[in-house]
N, C-alpha and C positions, 0 to 999 in steps of 0.2 A: 504493500500500500504506500503510495506517495503522498506526503503531507508536508506542507510548509506553513509554519506558525510564527507570526510576528507578535512578540510581547511588548507592550508599551506601558510604562509606569508614569506616575506623576499626579495621582489623584489628590494627594494631600498638599499640593502647591509647593513641593520641594523635591529635589533629586529625581527629575524625570530621566528616563533611560529607555533603551530599546534592546531587545535580544531576539535573535532569529534562529529557529530550528528548522532544518530541512531533513526530513526522514530520520528524526531523532538525533541528528548531529548538530551541535552548536556551532554555527557559522560565524557569528559575531555577537558581541554584547558591549555596549558603550553607554557612558553617561553624557547627558546633554551639556553639563557644565564645562566639559573639556573643549567642546567646539565653540560655545558662545562666550567662554572666558569669564564666567560669572559663577562663583562658588555656590553650589547647591541649586543654581539655576531656578531660583524661586519664582513662582507664578509663570513659568514657561511650560511649553509642551515639548515632547521629545521629537521635534521635527528633524533636526540635523542628525540626531543619533539614529532615527529610523532610516533616513536617507542613506547614511553610511552603511547600515546593515544590508540594504537592498543592493547598493553598489558593490559591497564586498562579495555578495553572493552572485553578482552578475545577473540579477533578475529585475523585472518590472513589477509594479504593484499588482497587476492582474495574475501574477504567479502565486500570490499569497492566498492560501485557503481560509485561514482564520486569523483574526487579530484578537489576542487575549489581553484583557485589562484586569489589573489586580484590585478591583473595587466592585462591589455588587450591591443591589438593593437588599435591605434588611426588613423582614416582615414585622408588622406591628403585633402579630400573634406569638412572636418569640419573646424571650426574656430581655434582650439587649436594650431596646428603646425604653422599656418600662424601668429597668435598672437605672439607666441614664437619667430619666425624669425624676425618679424618686431621690437619687443621690444629689441631684442639683436643684433640690426644692427651693433653695435660697435665691435662685435666679429663675423666677417663674417663666420669663420670656424664653429662656433656653430650654427649660424643661418641657414647656408646651410645644415648642418647635420640634423637639425630639419625638413627640408623640404625633403631632398633626402633620408635620412636614419633614419627617425623619429621613427621607431619601433625597432631600434637596441637593446634597453634595454629589450624590451619584448622578443625578440628572444633569447637573451642571458639568460634571466631568465628562459624561458621555457626549454632550454637545461639543465640548472642546476637542475631544478625541476625533469626533466626526469631522470637525473643521480641519484639524491637523491632517487627517487622512486625505481629505479633498485637496489640500494644498500639495500633498505628495503625489497626487494623480490617481488615487483609489476611486473606484466606482462603488459608492455606498450601497447600491442595489445588488451588487454581486458579492461583496466580501462580507463574511460573517464576523460580527463583533461579539465575543463571548466573555461575559464578566465572570471573574473568579473572586470569591471572598478574599479580602486582604490577607488575613492570617492563614488562610488555606494556601495562598500563593507563597507566603513565607515558608510554611511547612513543606510545600512541594519543592521549593528551591533547595531546602536542606535534605529532605529524604530522597527525592528522586535523583538529585545530583550526587548523592553519596554512593549510589550503586550498592548499598548494603543488601546482601541477599537474605540475611536472617531477619527475623522479626525485629523491628527497630523502634525504639522510643523516639518521639518527636516533641521538641520543645520550641515554642516561639514566644519571645518577650520583646515588646517595644512600647512606644508611647501609646498609640492606638491606631486602629484602621477605621472601619466604618464606625463600630462601637467597641469591638473586642480589643483587649490590650494584651492578653496572654492566652496561649494555646497549648493544650496538652493532648497528645494523641499517639497513635502508633501506626506503623506502616508494615505491610507484608504483601509480597507478590505485586508490588506496584500500586497498591491501593492504600489510601490514607483513611484512617478511622479517627474521628474526633472523640475525645473523652470528656473534656471540660474546657470552657472558656471563661475568662473574667472580662468585665466590661468597665468602660470609663465611668467614673474617675478612679477606679481601683486599678492602678497601673504603676508597676515598679519603674518602668521607663519614664512615665510622667513625673514620678517622685524624684528620680535622679536628675531629670531635666530641670525641675524647679530649683533644686539645690545648686545645679550648675549655674543657673541664672543668678541665684543669690551670691555665689562665689565669684561673680563678675565675668562669666563667660556667656557665650550665646548658646541657647538651647539648640540641639541637633548638630552642633559643631564642637562644643567645648566639653562634652562629657568625658572624652578621653583625656582632657587636661586635668579634670578632677581626679580621674583614676591615676594619672601620673603624679599628681600632688600628694595623693593619699599616703604613700610610703614615708613621707617626711613628717607625718603627724602621728599622734597617739590616739587610737580609736577608743581607748578606755577613759579618755579625759571628759568626753561628753556622751551622754546616753540619748541616742536618737530614736529610741523605741517608741516614743509617743507619736512619731510620724506615720507608722504603719505597723500592722500585725497580721500574721497568718494563723488562723485558729479554726479548727473544725472544717478544714477544707476550703475556707474562704479567706481571700485577701481583702483587707480593709485599709484604705488610705485615709488619713486624718485631714479632711478638707477644711478644717479650721486653719491649717498651716500651709498646705501645698495642694497642687492640682486644683487650683481655685480659678473661678471665672467671674465675670461681671464685677459687682461692687466689692467682692472680697479681695480683689487683686491689689497688691501694693503698686503704687504709681510713682514714677519719677520722670520729670521733664515730658509729661504727656504720654509716656510709654507704660503699659500695664505688664506686670510680670505674673508668672504662675505660682507665686507664693504671696502670702498675705502679710499685712502689717504685724499680725500676731507673731510671725516668725522673727521679725526684726525686734519686737519687744523681748523675745526670748533670747536670741543669739547676738543681737547688736546690729549695727548698720551693715548694709550690703558692701561686699568687698570691692575695692577699686585697685587698678594698676596691675602690674605683672609680677610683683615680688611674692615669694612664698613666705607669708608672715603669719604670726599667731593672732588670734586663735583659729584662723581659717584653715591652716593645714590640718588641725585636729578635726574640724568639721568635715573636711574632705575624707579623712580616715574613717570617721564615724559613719558617714554616708556609705562609703564603700563596704564597710563591715556589715552594716544593716542590709544592704543590697545583696551581698553574698549569703548572709544568713537566711533571709527570706526566700531567695531563689533556690537554695539547697533544700529548704524545708518543703517548698512546693514541689520540687523535683522528686523528692523522696515520697511524698504523699500520693502523687498522681502517677508517677512513672517508675517507682521503686521496684514493683513486682516485675515489670517488663525488663528492666535492667538486670535484675537477678537471673532472668531467664536467658538472655542472650548477650547482655553487656554492650549493646550498640545504641548510640544516641546521636541524633541529628538535630542541630540547633540553628535557628535563624531569628531574624528580628534585630532591630538596632542594638539591643542589649547583648546579643551574641558577640558583639565586638568588644565586650568587656573581658579582656584577656586574663585578668586576675580571677574573675569568676570561673573562666574556663580551666585555669590551672587547678582550682579547687575541685571542679567536676572530674577532671582526669585523675585526680588523686583518690577518688572514691574506689573502694574495693570492687563495687559492682559495675564499674565502667571499664570496658576493655578498649573501646575506641570511640572517640568523639569526633564527629564531622561538623565543622562550622562552615556554612556557606560563606565564601570570602567577601561577597558583596552583601553582607547580611542585613544592611539597612534597607530603606525603601527602594533604592535603585535596583536591588536584587529581586524585587517583586516582578519586574518585567520578565526576568529569567524564570521565576517560579510559576507565573501565570501561563507562560508559553509551554513550559515543561508539563504542567498539569493537563493542559488541553491536549497536548500531543499524546500523553499517556492515556487519557480518557478516550481518545480516538483510535487506540490500538497500536500506537507507535511509541514504544519505550525510548527514553532518552539515554544518551551515553553518560558515563561517569565524568564529572568535572575534574579533570586532571590538572588543568592550568587555567590562568586567566589572561593569557596573551590573546585578546579577542578584539582589540581595537585597530586603528590604522597603523600601517608601517610605511616607510619612505625609502626610496632608493638613494644611492649615492648621488645620482644625477639631480634628484629633487632637493637633496640637502645642499648641493653646490649651487643650485639655482636660488635657493633661499638666502645663502650667503651673499651671492652676487647682487641680489635685489635689496638686501638689508641696508638701511641708512648708515649703519656704522661701518659698512664695508669690511667685514671681518677677514683677516688673513686666514687662509685655510690650506691644508695639505692632505693629500691622500696617503695613508700609512698602511703598511703591511703588519701582520702579526699583532692585531689590535690588543688582545688580552695581555700579551707579553709587554708591549709598550706602556699600556695603562697601568699594569702592575708595578712597573718601575717608577712611574710618576707617583703612585700611591705610596710606595715604600720610601720615597724621598720626603713624604710628609704633606703632599699636596692633595686637597680634595679635588674631585673631578665630577663634572656633570656627565652622566652616562645615558645616552639616548640610543636604544638598540631594539630593533624588531618591532613587533606589534605592541601597542599601548595596553597596559593592564586595565582590567575591569574591576571596580571596587576601590576602596580608599587606600589600599596599601601599595607602596612602590615595591615591586618584586623583580626588578632588574630590567624593566623596559624603559622607565622614565625615573631615574634615580640620581641622587647626589651621593657619592661614595667617598669613603676615606679608609685609611689603614688604622684599625682599632687598637693596635699595639703602640701607636705613637701618642704620647701624652699631649692633651690639649686640642686634639683635632676636633672633638665634639664641640668644645666651647667656640672654636674658630668658626665652625659651620653655623652654630647658633647665632653668634654675634655679627658675623660679616656676610652671611649668605642667606640664612633662613629668617633672620630678624624676628626670632620668636623667643619665648620665655626661656631663661637660662637653665631652669630646672627640668626642662622637658627631656626625656630619655631618647637615646638613639638605639636602633635595632641592628642585630647582626643577620647577614645572610651567610650561609656556610655550606661547605661540602657535606654530602651525606656521610662521608667517612669521619667527619669531625664531630657530628652531633652526639653520638653515643658517649664520647669522652667529655665533651663540654657540657651537655645538657643532661647527661646521665639517664637517657631514655631512648627507647626505640619508637616512640609514638610518632606517627607521621605529622609533619608540620610544614606543608608546602606554601601556606598562605599568610603566615604571621598572625594567626588567630589565637595563639596560646603563648603564655609565658612559662618558662621553666627555670628551676633553680640551677645556677651555674656552679660547676665544681670549683673548689678553692684554687686549683692550679690554673684554670682558665680565667678566673677573676683577675689574676695577676698578669696573664698573658694578653688579654684583650679588655682592659679595664674601661675603654671608651664606650663599650656596648653593654655594660652591666649597670643596671639601675640601682637606686639607693637601697632597695631591699634585697639585692643579690640575685635578681632574676634578669632574664632577657626575653624579649618577644622575638622569636627566631623564625627565619625562613630556612628550611632544610631542603637542599636542592637535589633533584635528579637531572642528570645531564641531558636526557632525551627531550626535555621540554624547552630548554634554552641553552644550547651548547656553549655559546660565546660567554654567557654569564657564568656558567660553571667553570669554563676554562680560565676565566679571569682569576677566579679564586685558586685554581690549581697553580697558576703562575705566581700569585702572591704567596702561596704556601712555599714555593721554592725559595723565595727571597726572605721570608720572615718566619718560616716554620708554622705559620698559622693560616689555615685555609678558610679565613673569615674576613668579610668585608663589612665595614660600617655602612649602613644603607638607610637613606631617608628620601622622601619624595622630592622630585624635581619640580619645585615651586617655591615661591616666596610666601611669607605669612599672608593669609587672607586670600590667596589665589588658588584656583584649581591646579591640579597637576598638569604639566606641560603635555600637549598633544602633538603639535607639528614642529618642524625645524624652526620656523619663524617664532613660535612661542618660546622655544628653547633659547634662541638668540636674544630675544627680548628679556628673558629672565637672566641670562648670562650677563648681559650688559647692564642689568639693574642690580648686580651683586658684585662681591669681591672675588668671585670665582676666577681662576686663571686658565683652567683647562676645560674644554668641552669636546667630547667625542660623540659624533653622530654617525652611526654606521662606521665607515672607514675614514671619515672626514674629521680631522683634528683641527680645532680652533684654539690658538693660544693667544691670550690677551697680554699685551705689553704692560709692564708695571705702571706706566703713565696713564693707562686706560682704566685702571681700577677706580671704582666709585669711592 
């Protein structure tokens, strides 16, 4: 059976994306932000990303059988809308809207999708648009892409979709079974996001900064248990403090936040600035500890029996990117293998919706082995970008790229690394990366201060050879996507200190050569020079910008930083000392 399914996300006004399956094979998956150069691409539709997917496959819109969207109408006769109305009683306009006009967002999104498809050249009378519940799309992205053959526990935690915030289920023989869902405002993702705002970061973007700040604090200094509890199978968020709407919101300079003035009365003023200061580091630690505690309690309550049976768990939703939680999950005796879908946030629902529809129509999807699913560029295209760039960068074609770049790294220089197809998801995994030698003291601070322009306390991550991981991370657990942290052995803490966080862990990418030979070979060459087959790896972008997509994007970023070396395919650009910003 031949089947072409295009998944399009973006129903929640952020992180639109597109993914294309043809006969169960994932041809392309990309985020709109990379093309439009607007982080999270808020209030946009996945036009450029869908256009790329079609171009990559070499097909026209009339070749698409189904367009899958990760948002669906929710019946008034189910529990979701009634729960929402009851819990938001203090905002009667919102509560009544949930009951009377509860599918308004779906109808609005469907119209926008139809408009987007028409701009792309689709005939709406011929193409089938199939809605998939948001959390079912998350679940499908995790379970179906894991290719686990055994019965698999499925967990989904995020802010919210239509109304659901949390999903528990299991998968077997390609079919997903729902056990339980929680509904807004009872959301761990929403709670974490509200505290993220209180700590001075932007919700949907700064949660990982809270996670990075947490190891500097003491979780025992403040008891956050009043904010949420899990009891008798139910999650309850305290909406006196967080996950608030309407008049309960704290407001500053005309902006409303998802926490209330009561939170400020308890904890003090909202944090400002970039420094890791007290008491806010302890608040971050307490929030992370509460999040981990409640997540593990819920996991045990609803999925413990399935885990004891087979030990397989698939996890998605924005909270699946909390790598510290994932480390705790892997440490459980009943978990043999955890698969976290690498684009676990809402961008990944395009992938999940498309995979779900393909499976439902009798075409199983392949295992997600890598995320190199975006655009690639030839040497000729790179050279053309250099020629046309206003800075007129000097360039040279070089041979033995891994060997030459390893030498530059070993001399202490960070390098912008632009190779092959762009990654799908938030992690730089060797397609669009800034890299450094992790055994050279100070290289992380240099990248933070001179290149990334981000908070000094933020950690950097290692990418490593598969031969190194068992020694450095003391585990055989697969980690191709930087979705887990692991405790680093004492020996390797001394060998590669620049990629070890404050708590002695690293969020690691463990490589197989088959998926990105040049990336793997770079680490082999660095191992010859330093005895460490490990590279410091962070995303190729500046603070507040999306990851680089095209050679022109890379050149713009390069000349807006103090980087001296940029390698794009076989083309090396070296900036003169006088050209540094």
